[in-house]
VEXBA-107568 format. One record per residue (C-alpha): x, y, z. Coordinates in pm, 1 decimal. Each point is the difference from the previous one (the first is absolute). Layout:
! VEXBA-107568
<rec xx="X" yy="Y" zz="Z"/>
...
! end
This chain:
! VEXBA-107568
<rec xx="679.4" yy="-2360.5" zz="874.1"/>
<rec xx="110.3" yy="-132.0" zz="-337.5"/>
<rec xx="-76.0" yy="168.9" zz="-327.4"/>
<rec xx="-102.5" yy="-173.8" zz="-318.2"/>
<rec xx="216.4" yy="135.7" zz="-281.0"/>
<rec xx="-160.0" yy="-29.7" zz="-339.6"/>
<rec xx="232.4" yy="-1.2" zz="-302.8"/>
<rec xx="-106.6" yy="232.6" zz="-282.5"/>
<rec xx="-68.1" yy="-293.9" zz="-228.8"/>
<rec xx="-287.1" yy="-124.8" zz="217.8"/>
<rec xx="-209.0" yy="307.8" zz="-67.3"/>
<rec xx="-207.6" yy="-9.1" zz="-314.9"/>
<rec xx="151.2" yy="232.1" zz="-262.8"/>
<rec xx="-210.2" yy="304.5" zz="-71.9"/>
<rec xx="-233.3" yy="-66.6" zz="291.2"/>
<rec xx="-134.5" yy="339.1" zz="113.9"/>
<rec xx="31.3" yy="88.1" zz="366.3"/>
<rec xx="-374.3" yy="48.2" zz="48.2"/>
<rec xx="-48.1" yy="-368.9" zz="-90.6"/>
<rec xx="289.9" yy="-127.1" zz="209.6"/>
<rec xx="-123.7" yy="-164.6" zz="320.1"/>
<rec xx="328.4" yy="76.0" zz="173.3"/>
<rec xx="-35.8" yy="373.1" zz="-68.3"/>
<rec xx="-369.1" yy="-5.4" zz="94.3"/>
<rec xx="76.8" yy="-158.4" zz="337.0"/>
<rec xx="250.9" yy="275.7" zz="65.3"/>
<rec xx="-253.4" yy="261.5" zz="-113.0"/>
<rec xx="-267.6" yy="-146.4" zz="229.1"/>
<rec xx="240.6" yy="10.5" zz="294.0"/>
<rec xx="98.1" yy="358.6" zz="-79.3"/>
<rec xx="-361.5" yy="117.2" zz="-38.3"/>
<rec xx="-108.4" yy="-171.9" zz="322.7"/>
<rec xx="289.5" yy="158.0" zz="189.2"/>
<rec xx="-72.3" yy="346.3" zz="-142.0"/>
<rec xx="-372.3" yy="-20.9" zz="82.8"/>
<rec xx="96.3" yy="-96.3" zz="354.3"/>
<rec xx="232.5" yy="300.4" zz="13.8"/>
<rec xx="-278.8" yy="234.9" zz="-109.8"/>
<rec xx="-238.9" yy="-140.3" zz="259.8"/>
<rec xx="272.5" yy="30.5" zz="263.6"/>
<rec xx="53.7" yy="366.5" zz="-92.0"/>
<rec xx="-372.6" yy="75.3" zz="44.0"/>
<rec xx="-11.1" yy="-186.2" zz="332.4"/>
<rec xx="318.2" yy="168.5" zz="124.0"/>
<rec xx="-121.5" yy="349.7" zz="-85.6"/>
<rec xx="-340.5" yy="-63.2" zz="161.2"/>
<rec xx="148.1" yy="-150.4" zz="317.4"/>
<rec xx="253.3" yy="283.8" zz="28.8"/>
<rec xx="-269.5" yy="266.7" zz="-31.6"/>
<rec xx="-212.5" yy="-176.8" zz="261.4"/>
<rec xx="289.0" yy="-44.0" zz="245.2"/>
<rec xx="172.5" yy="338.8" zz="-10.7"/>
<rec xx="2.5" yy="358.8" zz="-118.1"/>
<rec xx="13.5" yy="86.3" zz="-372.0"/>
<rec xx="369.1" yy="88.8" zz="35.2"/>
<rec xx="74.4" yy="-333.5" zz="168.0"/>
<rec xx="-196.0" yy="-185.1" zz="-268.0"/>
<rec xx="197.9" yy="177.0" zz="-269.3"/>
<rec xx="325.8" yy="-99.9" zz="167.0"/>
<rec xx="-108.2" yy="-365.3" zz="12.5"/>
<rec xx="-88.4" yy="7.1" zz="-370.3"/>
<rec xx="336.3" yy="147.9" zz="-103.9"/>
<rec xx="241.7" yy="-173.1" zz="238.6"/>
<rec xx="44.7" yy="-296.5" zz="-236.0"/>
<rec xx="157.6" yy="223.6" zz="-264.1"/>
<rec xx="319.1" yy="52.8" zz="203.8"/>
<rec xx="127.1" yy="-360.8" zz="21.2"/>
<rec xx="-121.6" yy="-66.3" zz="-352.9"/>
<rec xx="207.1" yy="285.0" zz="-143.0"/>
<rec xx="306.6" yy="-66.7" zz="216.5"/>
<rec xx="16.2" yy="-375.5" zz="-51.1"/>
<rec xx="-115.8" yy="-50.2" zz="-358.9"/>
<rec xx="348.4" yy="0.9" zz="-152.8"/>
<rec xx="96.2" yy="-274.3" zz="242.4"/>
<rec xx="-322.8" yy="-176.8" zz="-91.5"/>
<rec xx="113.7" yy="-13.1" zz="-360.6"/>
<rec xx="321.1" yy="-172.0" zz="109.2"/>
<rec xx="-200.8" yy="-250.4" zz="206.8"/>
<rec xx="-225.5" yy="-78.4" zz="-298.3"/>
<rec xx="297.4" yy="-63.2" zz="-229.5"/>
<rec xx="194.4" yy="-200.8" zz="260.1"/>
<rec xx="-273.6" yy="-232.4" zz="123.3"/>
<rec xx="-231.5" yy="-5.6" zz="-300.4"/>
<rec xx="-315.9" yy="206.9" zz="-47.5"/>
<rec xx="-250.8" yy="-281.6" zz="47.0"/>
<rec xx="143.6" yy="-97.4" zz="337.1"/>
<rec xx="-0.7" yy="365.1" zz="111.0"/>
<rec xx="-358.3" yy="61.5" zz="-117.1"/>
<rec xx="-124.8" yy="-316.0" zz="176.8"/>
<rec xx="174.8" yy="102.9" zz="321.2"/>
<rec xx="-130.2" yy="356.3" zz="-26.4"/>
<rec xx="-360.1" yy="-109.3" zz="-49.2"/>
<rec xx="30.2" yy="-249.1" zz="286.8"/>
<rec xx="127.9" yy="269.6" zz="237.5"/>
<rec xx="-271.2" yy="245.0" zz="-106.7"/>
<rec xx="-267.9" yy="-265.5" zz="39.5"/>
<rec xx="109.7" yy="-88.6" zz="354.1"/>
<rec xx="29.0" yy="367.3" zz="100.6"/>
<rec xx="-345.7" yy="92.7" zz="-135.3"/>
<rec xx="-176.1" yy="-301.4" zz="150.8"/>
<rec xx="171.7" yy="61.3" zz="335.7"/>
<rec xx="-125.8" yy="359.7" zz="-1.0"/>
<rec xx="-350.3" yy="-119.0" zz="-94.3"/>
<rec xx="-0.2" yy="-238.1" zz="297.0"/>
<rec xx="126.5" yy="275.2" zz="231.0"/>
<rec xx="-274.7" yy="238.9" zz="-114.3"/>
<rec xx="-264.3" yy="-268.6" zz="48.3"/>
<rec xx="119.7" yy="-54.9" zz="358.2"/>
<rec xx="63.4" yy="356.0" zz="116.5"/>
<rec xx="45.3" yy="365.7" zz="-99.6"/>
<rec xx="378.7" yy="38.0" zz="9.0"/>
<rec xx="23.5" yy="354.1" zz="-134.0"/>
<rec xx="238.0" yy="131.4" zz="-264.7"/>
<rec xx="322.8" yy="-183.4" zz="79.7"/>
<rec xx="-85.2" yy="-333.5" zz="-173.2"/>
<rec xx="-124.4" yy="191.7" zz="-304.1"/>
<rec xx="327.2" yy="191.2" zz="-21.2"/>
<rec xx="193.3" yy="-323.7" zz="48.6"/>
<rec xx="-189.5" yy="-163.4" zz="-287.1"/>
<rec xx="75.8" yy="300.3" zz="-222.5"/>
<rec xx="371.6" yy="-27.3" zz="82.5"/>
<rec xx="-1.5" yy="-375.5" zz="-67.2"/>
<rec xx="-169.7" yy="58.9" zz="-335.4"/>
<rec xx="257.9" yy="265.8" zz="-86.4"/>
<rec xx="290.1" yy="-233.3" zz="78.2"/>
<rec xx="-157.0" yy="-290.8" zz="-186.9"/>
<rec xx="-87.5" yy="221.3" zz="-298.4"/>
<rec xx="366.5" yy="95.0" zz="-27.8"/>
<rec xx="82.1" yy="-358.2" zz="-102.0"/>
<rec xx="-338.2" yy="-94.1" zz="-149.5"/>
<rec xx="-11.4" yy="269.6" zz="-268.4"/>
<rec xx="342.2" yy="-68.2" zz="-156.9"/>
<rec xx="-72.3" yy="-373.9" zz="9.3"/>
<rec xx="-334.7" yy="49.1" zz="-175.7"/>
<rec xx="181.2" yy="195.7" zz="-270.6"/>
<rec xx="258.8" yy="-275.7" zz="-44.3"/>
<rec xx="-236.9" yy="-297.0" zz="1.7"/>
<rec xx="-154.6" yy="17.6" zz="-353.5"/>
<rec xx="336.2" yy="-71.0" zz="-166.5"/>
<rec xx="7.7" yy="-330.6" zz="191.2"/>
<rec xx="-345.6" yy="-119.6" zz="-103.6"/>
<rec xx="-28.7" yy="83.1" zz="-369.6"/>
<rec xx="212.3" yy="51.9" zz="-307.8"/>
<rec xx="149.6" yy="334.3" zz="-90.0"/>
<rec xx="-237.5" yy="57.9" zz="-291.3"/>
<rec xx="-297.1" yy="-20.1" zz="239.7"/>
<rec xx="128.9" yy="245.0" zz="262.3"/>
<rec xx="-178.1" yy="298.6" zz="-154.8"/>
<rec xx="-331.4" yy="-188.1" zz="2.5"/>
<rec xx="59.3" yy="-100.3" zz="362.2"/>
<rec xx="59.3" yy="365.8" zz="83.5"/>
<rec xx="-340.3" yy="82.5" zz="-147.2"/>
<rec xx="-159.0" yy="-285.6" zz="195.0"/>
<rec xx="158.7" yy="129.8" zz="318.5"/>
<rec xx="-142.7" yy="344.7" zz="-71.7"/>
<rec xx="-347.0" yy="-148.8" zz="-40.9"/>
<rec xx="40.0" yy="-185.8" zz="330.2"/>
<rec xx="90.8" yy="326.4" zz="173.7"/>
<rec xx="-304.9" yy="177.6" zz="-144.0"/>
<rec xx="-223.9" yy="-293.0" zz="91.6"/>
<rec xx="130.6" yy="-9.7" zz="356.3"/>
<rec xx="-58.4" yy="374.6" zz="38.4"/>
<rec xx="-357.6" yy="-28.0" zz="-127.6"/>
<rec xx="-87.1" yy="-309.2" zz="206.7"/>
<rec xx="210.9" yy="53.6" zz="311.8"/>
<rec xx="-143.3" yy="333.2" zz="115.8"/>
<rec xx="-368.3" yy="-110.5" zz="-7.7"/>
<rec xx="87.2" yy="-331.2" zz="168.1"/>
<rec xx="189.4" yy="187.1" zz="270.4"/>
<rec xx="-290.5" yy="236.1" zz="53.8"/>
<rec xx="-242.7" yy="-292.2" zz="14.3"/>
<rec xx="218.0" yy="-182.0" zz="251.4"/>
<rec xx="19.3" yy="307.2" zz="223.4"/>
<rec xx="-376.0" yy="57.4" zz="-27.8"/>
<rec xx="-88.8" yy="-360.3" zz="90.5"/>
<rec xx="256.2" yy="-83.6" zz="266.4"/>
<rec xx="219.3" yy="299.6" zz="63.2"/>
<rec xx="372.4" yy="30.5" zz="-66.3"/>
<rec xx="66.7" yy="-343.7" zz="151.2"/>
<rec xx="-220.3" yy="-172.2" zz="-260.3"/>
<rec xx="160.9" yy="197.3" zz="-281.7"/>
<rec xx="349.6" yy="-92.1" zz="120.6"/>
<rec xx="-106.8" yy="-365.0" zz="21.2"/>
<rec xx="-125.6" yy="9.5" zz="-359.8"/>
<rec xx="323.4" yy="166.9" zz="-114.7"/>
<rec xx="210.9" yy="-263.3" zz="174.6"/>
<rec xx="-191.2" yy="-286.2" zz="-160.8"/>
<rec xx="38.0" yy="149.2" zz="-348.1"/>
<rec xx="374.3" yy="50.4" zz="51.5"/>
<rec xx="17.7" yy="-360.2" zz="122.7"/>
<rec xx="-152.5" yy="-122.5" zz="-328.8"/>
<rec xx="306.0" yy="129.2" zz="-185.2"/>
<rec xx="244.7" yy="-226.7" zz="185.2"/>
<rec xx="-107.3" yy="-343.6" zz="-135.6"/>
<rec xx="-44.9" yy="149.9" zz="-345.7"/>
<rec xx="355.9" yy="132.7" zz="7.1"/>
<rec xx="133.9" yy="-331.6" zz="126.8"/>
<rec xx="-156.5" yy="-168.0" zz="-305.6"/>
<rec xx="167.5" yy="242.7" zz="-244.5"/>
<rec xx="288.6" yy="-159.2" zz="-191.2"/>
<rec xx="323.9" yy="188.1" zz="-52.2"/>
<rec xx="190.5" yy="21.2" zz="-328.4"/>
<rec xx="377.0" yy="-29.6" zz="4.2"/>
<rec xx="195.5" yy="315.2" zz="-75.4"/>
<rec xx="293.3" yy="13.2" zz="-241.9"/>
<rec xx="320.9" yy="132.4" zz="150.5"/>
<rec xx="85.8" yy="357.9" zz="-90.5"/>
<rec xx="339.6" yy="152.1" zz="-48.1"/>
<rec xx="181.6" yy="147.9" zz="294.8"/>
<rec xx="-42.4" yy="362.3" zz="-89.9"/>
<rec xx="-373.0" yy="-36.0" zz="-42.3"/>
<rec xx="-14.6" yy="117.3" zz="-359.8"/>
<rec xx="-350.8" yy="-4.6" zz="-136.0"/>
<rec xx="-91.3" yy="-278.3" zz="-230.8"/>
<rec xx="325.7" yy="-192.8" zz="35.7"/>
<rec xx="57.1" yy="-346.5" zz="142.6"/>
<rec xx="309.9" yy="-180.1" zz="117.3"/>
<rec xx="169.5" yy="-219.8" zz="-262.9"/>
<rec xx="-66.2" yy="-311.7" zz="208.4"/>
<rec xx="-377.7" yy="59.9" zz="-11.0"/>
<rec xx="-142.3" yy="-297.4" zz="-188.1"/>
<rec xx="-354.4" yy="10.2" zz="132.4"/>
<rec xx="62.4" yy="-268.9" zz="264.8"/>
<rec xx="-73.3" yy="46.2" zz="367.6"/>
<rec xx="233.1" yy="245.4" zz="168.8"/>
<rec xx="173.8" yy="-107.0" zz="321.6"/>
<rec xx="-94.8" yy="207.3" zz="304.0"/>
<rec xx="294.3" yy="97.3" zz="218.3"/>
<rec xx="-67.2" yy="38.5" zz="368.5"/>
<rec xx="168.4" yy="227.4" zz="249.5"/>
<rec xx="241.0" yy="-278.3" zz="95.9"/>
<rec xx="110.6" yy="-49.7" zz="-359.3"/>
<rec xx="-173.7" yy="-335.4" zz="-39.3"/>
<rec xx="-214.8" yy="-73.4" zz="-297.8"/>
<rec xx="-380.5" yy="-9.5" zz="15.7"/>
<rec xx="-33.3" yy="-376.8" zz="-1.3"/>
<rec xx="-118.7" yy="2.6" zz="361.8"/>
<rec xx="-335.3" yy="147.8" zz="-94.1"/>
<rec xx="90.8" yy="365.9" zz="-14.9"/>
<rec xx="-241.9" yy="204.6" zz="-205.4"/>
<rec xx="165.5" yy="72.2" zz="-332.9"/>
<rec xx="-225.4" yy="299.5" zz="-57.8"/>
<rec xx="201.1" yy="188.0" zz="262.3"/>
<rec xx="341.5" yy="-22.0" zz="-162.5"/>
<rec xx="115.8" yy="311.4" zz="-181.1"/>
<rec xx="228.4" yy="-27.2" zz="-301.1"/>
<rec xx="344.9" yy="141.1" zz="31.9"/>
<rec xx="-20.9" yy="15.1" zz="382.0"/>
<rec xx="296.2" yy="-142.6" zz="195.3"/>
<rec xx="-81.1" yy="-282.6" zz="237.8"/>
<rec xx="73.0" yy="215.2" zz="305.1"/>
<rec xx="-146.0" yy="326.7" zz="-128.5"/>
<rec xx="-148.8" yy="214.7" zz="274.9"/>
<rec xx="-338.2" yy="169.3" zz="-11.8"/>
<rec xx="179.2" yy="335.7" zz="-23.4"/>
<rec xx="194.2" yy="-116.8" zz="-306.2"/>
<rec xx="-323.1" yy="-126.7" zz="-153.2"/>
<rec xx="-162.3" yy="338.5" zz="59.0"/>
<rec xx="292.3" yy="189.8" zz="-149.5"/>
<rec xx="10.0" yy="-241.0" zz="-292.8"/>
<rec xx="-369.8" yy="54.0" zz="-68.1"/>
<rec xx="30.4" yy="379.2" zz="10.9"/>
<rec xx="306.5" yy="-16.8" zz="-226.1"/>
<rec xx="-191.2" yy="-225.4" zz="-240.3"/>
<rec xx="-284.1" yy="254.0" zz="-22.8"/>
<rec xx="233.5" yy="297.0" zz="-33.4"/>
<rec xx="190.5" yy="-158.3" zz="-289.6"/>
<rec xx="-306.7" yy="-131.6" zz="-180.4"/>
<rec xx="-75.4" yy="206.3" zz="-309.5"/>
<rec xx="-378.6" yy="-51.3" zz="27.1"/>
<rec xx="-76.5" yy="-58.1" zz="367.7"/>
<rec xx="182.3" yy="309.5" zz="133.8"/>
<rec xx="-186.1" yy="254.8" zz="-217.9"/>
<rec xx="-322.6" yy="-200.0" zz="28.9"/>
<rec xx="-0.8" yy="20.1" zz="381.0"/>
<rec xx="83.2" yy="371.3" zz="-21.1"/>
<rec xx="-291.5" yy="52.1" zz="-240.5"/>
<rec xx="-231.4" yy="-193.3" zz="235.3"/>
<rec xx="115.8" yy="218.1" zz="289.7"/>
<rec xx="-76.0" yy="323.0" zz="-184.4"/>
<rec xx="-335.3" yy="-130.1" zz="-120.6"/>
<rec xx="-103.8" yy="-107.0" zz="350.5"/>
<rec xx="117.2" yy="325.4" zz="159.4"/>
<rec xx="-222.1" yy="194.4" zz="-237.8"/>
<rec xx="-290.9" yy="-242.2" zz="22.4"/>
<rec xx="-47.4" yy="-102.9" zz="363.9"/>
<rec xx="-64.8" yy="344.9" zz="149.2"/>
<rec xx="-272.4" yy="119.7" zz="-238.9"/>
<rec xx="-181.1" yy="-334.0" zz="-18.0"/>
<rec xx="-9.1" yy="-45.8" zz="378.3"/>
<rec xx="-10.4" yy="306.8" zz="221.9"/>
<rec xx="-32.2" yy="239.7" zz="-295.4"/>
<rec xx="-319.1" yy="-161.1" zz="-126.3"/>
<rec xx="-162.8" yy="19.5" zz="344.1"/>
<rec xx="81.1" yy="371.8" zz="23.6"/>
<rec xx="-119.5" yy="58.8" zz="-355.4"/>
<rec xx="-332.5" yy="-172.2" zz="71.5"/>
<rec xx="-44.5" yy="203.3" zz="317.3"/>
<rec xx="70.3" yy="332.4" zz="-171.0"/>
<rec xx="-229.1" yy="-79.2" zz="-292.9"/>
<rec xx="-281.3" yy="-121.7" zz="224.6"/>
<rec xx="-5.6" yy="-349.4" zz="-150.2"/>
<rec xx="-11.4" yy="-164.0" zz="341.2"/>
<rec xx="112.3" yy="-347.1" zz="96.4"/>
<rec xx="-229.7" yy="-164.8" zz="-253.7"/>
<rec xx="145.9" yy="206.6" zz="-282.4"/>
<rec xx="351.1" yy="-89.3" zz="104.6"/>
<rec xx="-106.7" yy="-364.2" zz="12.4"/>
<rec xx="-124.6" yy="17.6" zz="-358.7"/>
<rec xx="327.3" yy="157.3" zz="-112.7"/>
<rec xx="199.4" yy="-274.5" zz="173.4"/>
<rec xx="-226.1" yy="-260.0" zz="-156.9"/>
<rec xx="77.3" yy="147.2" zz="-342.1"/>
<rec xx="370.7" yy="-19.7" zz="70.0"/>
<rec xx="-26.6" yy="-360.0" zz="120.5"/>
<rec xx="-199.8" yy="-98.9" zz="-308.7"/>
<rec xx="262.7" yy="144.8" zz="-231.9"/>
<rec xx="286.0" yy="-168.0" zz="186.4"/>
<rec xx="-184.2" yy="-332.3" zz="-4.4"/>
<rec xx="-57.2" yy="30.0" zz="-374.4"/>
<rec xx="374.3" yy="51.9" zz="-52.6"/>
<rec xx="81.5" yy="-311.3" zz="203.5"/>
<rec xx="-259.1" yy="-198.9" zz="-194.8"/>
<rec xx="151.7" yy="115.0" zz="-328.5"/>
<rec xx="344.3" yy="-129.5" zz="96.6"/>
<rec xx="-152.1" yy="-324.3" zz="128.9"/>
<rec xx="-185.0" yy="-67.0" zz="-326.1"/>
<rec xx="274.5" yy="111.9" zz="-236.2"/>
<rec xx="288.8" yy="-153.8" zz="193.2"/>
<rec xx="233.6" yy="270.3" zz="-121.5"/>
<rec xx="-16.7" yy="342.9" zz="-158.5"/>
<rec xx="238.8" yy="108.7" zz="-278.9"/>
<rec xx="249.6" yy="283.8" zz="44.6"/>
<rec xx="-27.4" yy="-32.7" zz="378.5"/>
<rec xx="257.0" yy="266.4" zz="86.7"/>
<rec xx="-153.0" yy="260.7" zz="-229.3"/>
<rec xx="-350.2" yy="-98.0" zz="107.7"/>
<rec xx="83.0" yy="47.7" zz="368.9"/>
<rec xx="158.2" yy="338.8" zz="-69.6"/>
<rec xx="-293.5" yy="126.5" zz="-207.5"/>
<rec xx="-250.2" yy="-128.9" zz="257.6"/>
<rec xx="185.4" yy="183.6" zz="278.5"/>
<rec xx="4.2" yy="320.9" zz="-203.0"/>
<rec xx="-367.9" yy="-21.8" zz="-97.4"/>
<rec xx="-96.3" yy="-96.6" zz="354.5"/>
<rec xx="180.3" yy="304.9" zz="136.8"/>
<rec xx="-208.1" yy="225.6" zz="-226.8"/>
<rec xx="-317.1" yy="-168.3" zz="128.7"/>
<rec xx="112.4" yy="50.2" zz="362.1"/>
<rec xx="49.7" yy="371.2" zz="-60.0"/>
<rec xx="-338.5" yy="26.2" zz="-172.6"/>
<rec xx="-179.0" yy="-158.6" zz="296.2"/>
<rec xx="25.3" yy="322.8" zz="199.2"/>
<rec xx="-189.4" yy="197.6" zz="-266.6"/>
<rec xx="-299.5" yy="-223.6" zz="-76.0"/>
<rec xx="-338.6" yy="173.7" zz="50.4"/>
<rec xx="-200.9" yy="-278.7" zz="168.5"/>
<rec xx="4.1" yy="-350.9" zz="141.6"/>
<rec xx="-91.4" yy="-168.2" zz="-328.7"/>
<rec xx="294.0" yy="160.6" zz="-177.8"/>
<rec xx="227.4" yy="-88.2" zz="291.9"/>
<rec xx="-106.1" yy="-365.1" zz="-22.4"/>
<rec xx="81.8" yy="-1.3" zz="-372.1"/>
<rec xx="343.0" yy="153.5" zz="56.1"/>
<rec xx="67.3" yy="-236.0" zz="291.3"/>
<rec xx="-91.1" yy="-293.4" zz="-224.5"/>
<rec xx="261.2" yy="121.5" zz="-247.2"/>
<rec xx="255.4" yy="51.2" zz="278.8"/>
<rec xx="-64.7" yy="-351.9" zz="126.7"/>
<rec xx="30.5" yy="-151.5" zz="-346.2"/>
<rec xx="326.7" yy="179.0" zz="-78.0"/>
<rec xx="150.8" yy="-40.9" zz="346.7"/>
<rec xx="-107.5" yy="-362.7" zz="8.5"/>
<rec xx="148.1" yy="-57.8" zz="-344.2"/>
<rec xx="332.2" yy="165.5" zz="83.2"/>
<rec xx="12.4" yy="-173.8" zz="338.3"/>
<rec xx="-75.8" yy="-342.2" zz="-147.5"/>
<rec xx="254.6" yy="40.4" zz="-280.8"/>
<rec xx="267.3" yy="134.4" zz="236.2"/>
<rec xx="-67.1" yy="-290.0" zz="236.0"/>
<rec xx="24.2" yy="-247.7" zz="-286.5"/>
<rec xx="328.9" yy="157.4" zz="-111.3"/>
<rec xx="137.2" yy="-30.3" zz="354.3"/>
<rec xx="-93.6" yy="-367.8" zz="-4.9"/>
<rec xx="139.7" yy="-81.9" zz="-343.3"/>
<rec xx="312.2" yy="217.8" zz="2.7"/>
<rec xx="124.7" yy="-121.2" zz="340.0"/>
<rec xx="205.7" yy="-309.6" zz="50.3"/>
<rec xx="-236.6" yy="-215.2" zz="213.1"/>
<rec xx="263.1" yy="-41.8" zz="270.9"/>
<rec xx="-3.3" yy="377.8" zz="58.5"/>
<rec xx="-376.4" yy="47.9" zz="-20.4"/>
<rec xx="-48.4" yy="17.5" zz="375.5"/>
<rec xx="243.1" yy="288.5" zz="29.8"/>
<rec xx="-133.3" yy="169.4" zz="-314.1"/>
<rec xx="-355.5" yy="-29.0" zz="136.2"/>
<rec xx="116.9" yy="138.5" zz="334.7"/>
<rec xx="152.1" yy="310.2" zz="-158.4"/>
<rec xx="-309.9" yy="55.5" zz="-213.3"/>
<rec xx="-218.1" yy="-50.1" zz="309.3"/>
<rec xx="194.0" yy="256.2" zz="200.6"/>
<rec xx="-48.6" yy="248.0" zz="-282.9"/>
<rec xx="-376.8" yy="-54.7" zz="-7.9"/>
<rec xx="-70.4" yy="-62.7" zz="370.7"/>
<rec xx="276.7" yy="201.3" zz="163.2"/>
<rec xx="72.7" yy="307.5" zz="-210.8"/>
<rec xx="-328.7" yy="64.6" zz="-180.3"/>
<rec xx="-219.2" yy="21.5" zz="314.8"/>
<rec xx="223.1" yy="282.9" zz="123.4"/>
<rec xx="-163.0" yy="215.4" zz="-267.5"/>
<rec xx="-342.9" yy="-23.9" zz="165.8"/>
<rec xx="54.8" yy="242.2" zz="292.1"/>
<rec xx="191.7" yy="231.2" zz="-234.2"/>
<rec xx="-289.4" yy="-7.6" zz="-246.4"/>
<rec xx="-252.6" yy="80.5" zz="273.5"/>
<rec xx="207.5" yy="290.4" zz="130.1"/>
<rec xx="62.9" yy="136.0" zz="-350.1"/>
<rec xx="-372.8" yy="-12.5" zz="-86.4"/>
<rec xx="-69.1" yy="198.4" zz="317.8"/>
<rec xx="244.2" yy="267.2" zz="-115.2"/>
<rec xx="-53.0" yy="17.0" zz="-377.2"/>
<rec xx="-317.7" yy="-192.6" zz="-79.7"/>
<rec xx="-68.5" yy="-317.5" zz="-195.9"/>
<rec xx="75.4" yy="123.5" zz="-352.6"/>
<rec xx="368.3" yy="97.1" zz="40.4"/>
<rec xx="75.3" yy="-303.5" zz="218.9"/>
<rec xx="-162.0" yy="-251.6" zz="-236.4"/>
<rec xx="185.8" yy="154.9" zz="-295.3"/>
<rec xx="332.3" yy="-10.5" zz="188.1"/>
<rec xx="-58.1" yy="-362.4" zz="96.7"/>
<rec xx="-85.4" yy="-77.9" zz="-361.8"/>
<rec xx="330.1" yy="156.0" zz="-109.0"/>
<rec xx="193.8" yy="-219.1" zz="244.5"/>
<rec xx="-184.2" yy="-304.8" zz="-131.0"/>
<rec xx="74.9" yy="103.0" zz="-358.5"/>
<rec xx="372.4" yy="5.8" zz="77.1"/>
<rec xx="-22.3" yy="-375.9" zz="40.4"/>
<rec xx="-136.9" yy="-32.3" zz="-351.9"/>
<rec xx="267.4" yy="234.5" zz="-136.7"/>
<rec xx="268.0" yy="-209.4" zz="168.7"/>
<rec xx="-143.0" yy="-321.3" zz="-142.8"/>
<rec xx="-2.8" yy="148.7" zz="-349.7"/>
<rec xx="345.3" yy="150.9" zz="37.4"/>
<rec xx="186.7" yy="-316.7" zz="100.8"/>
<rec xx="47.2" yy="-208.7" zz="-313.4"/>
<rec xx="16.8" yy="-343.3" zz="165.0"/>
<rec xx="-316.7" yy="61.5" zz="198.2"/>
<rec xx="-177.7" yy="158.3" zz="-296.3"/>
<rec xx="78.1" yy="-303.6" zz="-214.6"/>
<rec xx="-73.6" yy="-259.5" zz="268.4"/>
<rec xx="-242.2" yy="-276.1" zz="-102.3"/>
<rec xx="-196.3" yy="-264.6" zz="184.6"/>
<rec xx="85.2" yy="-357.3" zz="-105.1"/>
<rec xx="-234.2" yy="-154.8" zz="-254.4"/>
! end
């Protein structure tokens, strides 16, 4: 497959991302893929419950997390080596084939749990390369000053897919069983592939060898960069120039790429503390807003409907934050804003355990969603704009491991702690952990003073 490389001069100056057809095609592909994922999750959970015991169903639903966590760092290397668009197209193609094959199998017979578990493992492996590639792709399709707006647009797509995907999955299961729902999911994932193929890539300027933020090699004149293949030949034979990383030797191994990416993050004066702040914020946030909220609703007698209203309030607030970044394009004093939002959000998380009724809980959850969504969107935009594009796959992989690998470990700990000490002390402790992320962001000068490009 060849990639169309679009020089910066061909893009209209000042053209906002939400009016850029290239960005909108990418957004459509991303939204379609995410809706398919949500439908697939509903179908997988339903089929697992119908085919086995609750414990077996739970194992099927969690088995994908293991390969995703173990392989994601390598997935970041793959995204940077071969180019994020190529990796995302391949990932969606594999997921589409796997889901449609399972749908056909379920239509023909009742195979039990093993194909469901196999699909979960395949999704976990594919996610390990898909997620870092998704994080690296925006820098290839828009200009740096539009990356914050694209981050907001991506947040809106995630919220939209969550709102639309679950009802569509339930409808598919109700009308035709898990097989029909899997078929619908596969078709939606398939829609993303031609859209992604039509997305044009922007050339990347070469960075310096040590990966310093914001610097470029002296020979960077804005012309197309030559891609160097594994055999040392130039990219004139059709190699995809989006996959070449600046400062990488022609025969660099994947292990050297991985070490180089980790060294780049460790030495970066903004990215290193930013990822640490994200880790602390997620560790204090994930437990209370997932398993903690369910236990709180049960103890207060709010029931499943009450918990649903609280989650709806959180989702509304997070969506509003994404919309704000989409409309504004950037927010001033981004580093300080992220830190203050983390700190204020931590206070709201602690307060959630002490609200008197469902209505008050919905209001607090709305505030939590707004502040968490704002800090998450700004932190994501800073990751995008502070990283050299050639390292974005590895940066996204490390950030993904923090959010999807470390933070979920707090959920069983939160549940056990609530059983021992109750909701109040545990929510307050989690809020304190979250607040440490805000303190760190305020305490590190380079992160505190970080700005989004105008």
